Backbone as a chain_set.jsonl record, in Angstrom:
{"seq": "MQELLEFIAKSMVTDPDAVEVTLEEKENAIMLQLHVAEEDMGKVIGKQGRIAKAIRTVMKAAVGGNGKKVIVDIE", "coords": {"N": [[-38.116, -38.929, -32.392], [-39.683, -40.424, -34.227], [-41.199, -41.77, -32.341], [-42.55, -39.664, -31.127], [-44.313, -38.736, -33.152], [-45.836, -41.038, -33.434], [-47.016, -41.197, -30.89], [-48.589, -38.841, -30.881], [-50.374, -39.377, -32.995], [-51.635, -41.768, -32.133], [-53.023, -40.85, -29.935], [-55.166, -39.48, -30.945], [-56.766, -41.046, -32.616], [-59.314, -43.607, -33.21], [-58.617, -46.231, -33.477], [-55.9, -47.161, -32.258], [-54.108, -49.261, -32.586], [-53.72, -49.595, -35.271], [-52.003, -47.653, -36.092], [-49.034, -46.775, -37.67], [-45.676, -45.82, -37.989], [-43.146, -44.916, -40.15], [-39.713, -44.253, -40.654], [-37.505, -42.489, -42.671], [-34.351, -41.511, -43.312], [-32.583, -39.051, -44.941], [-29.819, -37.312, -46.508], [-30.315, -34.528, -46.251], [-32.875, -34.374, -45.287], [-35.625, -35.548, -43.301], [-37.874, -38.056, -43.527], [-41.058, -38.901, -42.621], [-43.489, -41.35, -42.533], [-46.835, -41.73, -41.99], [-49.161, -44.087, -41.167], [-52.536, -44.763, -40.876], [-55.723, -46.145, -39.819], [-58.368, -46.452, -42.213], [-60.827, -45.267, -41.456], [-59.974, -43.381, -39.66], [-58.662, -41.378, -40.982], [-59.795, -38.824, -41.462], [-59.754, -37.692, -38.914], [-57.051, -37.369, -38.436], [-56.226, -35.708, -40.473], [-58.01, -33.486, -40.427], [-60.223, -30.575, -40.599], [-59.914, -28.884, -43.595], [-57.249, -29.582, -43.56], [-56.033, -28.742, -41.215], [-55.267, -30.073, -38.814], [-53.315, -31.838, -39.769], [-51.432, -29.985, -40.658], [-50.73, -28.821, -38.228], [-49.558, -31.022, -36.955], [-47.32, -31.373, -38.6], [-45.984, -28.971, -38.055], [-45.33, -29.273, -35.338], [-43.584, -31.442, -35.525], [-41.514, -30.327, -37.033], [-40.599, -28.456, -35.21], [-39.662, -30.176, -33.258], [-37.395, -31.26, -34.401], [-35.688, -29.16, -34.401], [-32.986, -26.825, -34.87], [-31.239, -28.171, -36.702], [-30.792, -28.047, -39.398], [-32.039, -29.839, -41.088], [-34.708, -30.833, -43.215], [-38.08, -31.597, -42.483], [-40.388, -33.981, -43.427], [-43.67, -34.942, -43.362], [-45.689, -37.472, -44.215], [-48.925, -38.46, -44.722], [-50.648, -41.39, -44.888]], "CA": [[-38.849, -38.31, -33.467], [-40.68, -41.384, -34.678], [-42.066, -42.047, -31.199], [-43.389, -38.492, -30.913], [-45.387, -38.768, -34.148], [-46.69, -42.178, -33.101], [-47.786, -40.82, -29.702], [-49.588, -37.85, -31.285], [-51.389, -40.032, -33.82], [-52.393, -42.731, -31.341], [-53.883, -40.17, -28.979], [-56.33, -38.861, -31.578], [-57.533, -41.974, -33.447], [-60.121, -44.589, -32.485], [-57.94, -47.523, -33.59], [-54.469, -46.887, -32.105], [-53.299, -50.4, -33.007], [-53.487, -49.494, -36.713], [-51.051, -46.575, -36.356], [-47.658, -47.182, -37.958], [-44.824, -44.717, -38.433], [-41.85, -45.344, -40.688], [-38.777, -43.139, -40.745], [-36.456, -42.611, -43.677], [-33.471, -40.362, -43.139], [-31.724, -38.743, -46.076], [-28.74, -36.408, -46.099], [-30.794, -33.198, -45.87], [-34.291, -34.433, -44.937], [-36.154, -36.668, -42.538], [-39.21, -38.344, -44.046], [-41.872, -39.731, -41.738], [-44.73, -41.782, -43.148], [-47.82, -42.087, -40.98], [-50.239, -44.94, -41.666], [-53.63, -44.923, -39.92], [-56.882, -46.844, -40.37], [-59.136, -45.658, -43.181], [-61.858, -44.468, -40.787], [-59.329, -42.354, -38.847], [-57.981, -40.4, -41.831], [-60.371, -37.501, -41.241], [-59.32, -37.183, -37.61], [-55.635, -37.005, -38.51], [-56.07, -34.599, -41.422], [-58.759, -32.35, -39.907], [-60.896, -29.705, -41.561], [-58.998, -28.127, -44.456], [-55.876, -29.979, -43.293], [-55.473, -28.0, -40.083], [-54.598, -30.982, -37.873], [-52.094, -32.298, -40.444], [-50.482, -28.867, -40.647], [-50.255, -28.685, -36.849], [-48.642, -32.143, -36.714], [-46.076, -31.062, -39.311], [-45.33, -27.885, -37.332], [-44.746, -29.848, -34.118], [-42.457, -32.284, -35.908], [-40.425, -29.421, -37.425], [-40.061, -27.878, -33.978], [-38.949, -31.232, -32.532], [-36.083, -31.43, -35.032], [-34.865, -28.037, -33.974], [-32.244, -26.106, -35.894], [-30.107, -28.935, -37.213], [-30.672, -27.839, -40.834], [-32.724, -30.869, -41.866], [-36.111, -30.616, -43.519], [-38.935, -32.681, -42.009], [-41.534, -34.24, -44.295], [-44.624, -35.877, -42.761], [-46.611, -37.955, -45.24], [-50.017, -39.194, -44.095], [-51.202, -42.343, -45.853]], "C": [[-40.01, -39.202, -33.905], [-41.689, -41.671, -33.558], [-43.015, -40.89, -30.926], [-44.568, -38.489, -31.877], [-46.357, -39.905, -33.845], [-47.572, -41.856, -31.899], [-48.899, -39.839, -30.063], [-50.721, -38.527, -32.048], [-52.254, -40.981, -32.999], [-53.352, -42.056, -30.381], [-55.122, -39.564, -29.627], [-57.181, -39.81, -32.41], [-58.339, -42.945, -32.588], [-59.494, -45.979, -32.516], [-56.429, -47.317, -33.482], [-53.569, -48.044, -32.525], [-52.949, -50.341, -34.493], [-52.456, -48.423, -37.07], [-49.654, -47.15, -36.555], [-46.893, -45.972, -38.46], [-43.511, -45.31, -38.93], [-40.993, -44.102, -40.905], [-37.73, -43.451, -41.803], [-35.617, -41.346, -43.596], [-32.566, -40.22, -44.355], [-30.702, -37.71, -45.625], [-29.228, -35.029, -45.66], [-32.267, -33.194, -45.458], [-34.603, -35.674, -44.107], [-37.58, -36.873, -43.018], [-39.908, -39.319, -43.115], [-43.163, -40.074, -42.467], [-45.652, -42.299, -42.052], [-48.938, -42.874, -41.643], [-51.274, -45.073, -40.553], [-54.756, -45.694, -40.605], [-57.683, -45.89, -41.251], [-60.163, -44.752, -42.501], [-61.271, -43.355, -39.915], [-58.634, -41.271, -39.663], [-58.494, -38.984, -41.591], [-59.93, -36.878, -39.933], [-57.881, -36.696, -37.659], [-55.417, -35.811, -39.435], [-56.788, -33.342, -40.927], [-59.404, -31.53, -41.002], [-59.869, -28.84, -42.27], [-57.534, -28.407, -44.13], [-55.23, -29.305, -42.099], [-54.728, -28.892, -39.098], [-53.288, -31.471, -38.483], [-51.027, -31.209, -40.437], [-49.899, -28.673, -39.241], [-49.27, -29.801, -36.495], [-47.297, -31.858, -37.371], [-45.29, -29.966, -38.593], [-44.647, -28.407, -36.068], [-43.517, -30.676, -34.456], [-41.263, -31.432, -36.347], [-39.781, -28.794, -36.195], [-39.257, -28.912, -33.192], [-37.554, -31.462, -33.101], [-35.146, -30.32, -34.587], [-34.121, -27.416, -35.136], [-31.063, -26.882, -36.432], [-29.98, -28.859, -38.734], [-31.337, -28.887, -41.694], [-34.187, -30.51, -42.041], [-36.901, -31.821, -43.047], [-40.149, -32.78, -42.923], [-42.4, -35.275, -43.607], [-45.65, -36.214, -43.828], [-47.658, -38.815, -44.57], [-50.66, -40.077, -45.158], [-52.344, -43.115, -45.232]], "O": [[-41.164, -38.775, -33.944], [-42.887, -41.798, -33.811], [-44.162, -41.109, -30.535], [-45.704, -38.263, -31.462], [-47.569, -39.743, -33.987], [-48.752, -42.205, -31.889], [-50.03, -39.989, -29.6], [-51.894, -38.276, -31.775], [-53.475, -40.996, -33.153], [-54.39, -42.625, -30.044], [-56.047, -39.17, -28.917], [-58.245, -39.403, -32.877], [-58.083, -43.091, -31.393], [-59.808, -46.817, -31.67], [-55.739, -47.298, -34.502], [-52.386, -47.835, -32.794], [-51.984, -50.972, -34.927], [-52.075, -48.301, -38.234], [-49.155, -47.909, -35.724], [-47.404, -45.192, -39.263], [-42.857, -46.091, -38.24], [-41.49, -43.044, -41.289], [-37.148, -44.535, -41.824], [-36.124, -40.241, -43.791], [-31.872, -41.16, -44.743], [-30.725, -37.281, -44.471], [-28.618, -34.416, -44.783], [-32.853, -32.124, -45.295], [-33.932, -36.7, -44.206], [-38.405, -35.963, -42.928], [-39.416, -40.417, -42.855], [-43.853, -39.184, -42.964], [-45.289, -43.192, -41.287], [-49.584, -42.388, -42.571], [-50.943, -45.447, -39.428], [-54.742, -45.874, -41.823], [-57.67, -44.676, -41.05], [-60.354, -43.608, -42.914], [-62.007, -42.472, -39.476], [-58.072, -40.337, -39.091], [-57.703, -38.043, -41.524], [-59.751, -35.662, -39.853], [-57.531, -35.718, -36.998], [-54.524, -34.997, -39.202], [-56.231, -32.247, -41.001], [-59.165, -31.759, -42.188], [-59.062, -28.157, -41.638], [-56.671, -27.569, -44.392], [-54.005, -29.297, -41.98], [-53.669, -28.511, -38.599], [-52.265, -31.516, -37.8], [-49.847, -31.494, -40.231], [-48.71, -28.391, -39.092], [-48.269, -29.561, -35.82], [-46.25, -32.079, -36.763], [-44.062, -30.027, -38.53], [-43.517, -28.024, -35.766], [-42.514, -30.615, -33.745], [-40.118, -31.785, -36.061], [-38.563, -28.622, -36.144], [-38.279, -28.563, -32.531], [-36.633, -31.819, -32.365], [-33.945, -30.537, -34.42], [-34.586, -27.477, -36.274], [-29.984, -26.315, -36.606], [-29.134, -29.546, -39.307], [-31.217, -28.839, -42.918], [-34.823, -29.958, -41.143], [-36.443, -32.954, -43.193], [-40.847, -31.794, -43.161], [-41.93, -36.37, -43.298], [-46.39, -35.344, -44.287], [-47.322, -39.8, -43.913], [-51.147, -39.595, -46.18], [-52.942, -43.968, -45.888]]}, "num_chains": 1, "name": "protein.A"}
């Protein structure tokens, strides 16, 4: 899960070394925090948040139907 988000983020930014993903698992949710360089924020968020929404959709699909909610926070 964490590796998938890291791979997606690194493939779209100009500074892949600055990408960090932290995972926090709770009883009913999985929280992923994505840290990227300041100049890459626009690339990860996209126009009107379309890229961020697509990333969240992919991550929800990766979890599957195990009943856990996936939260992707981009910082």
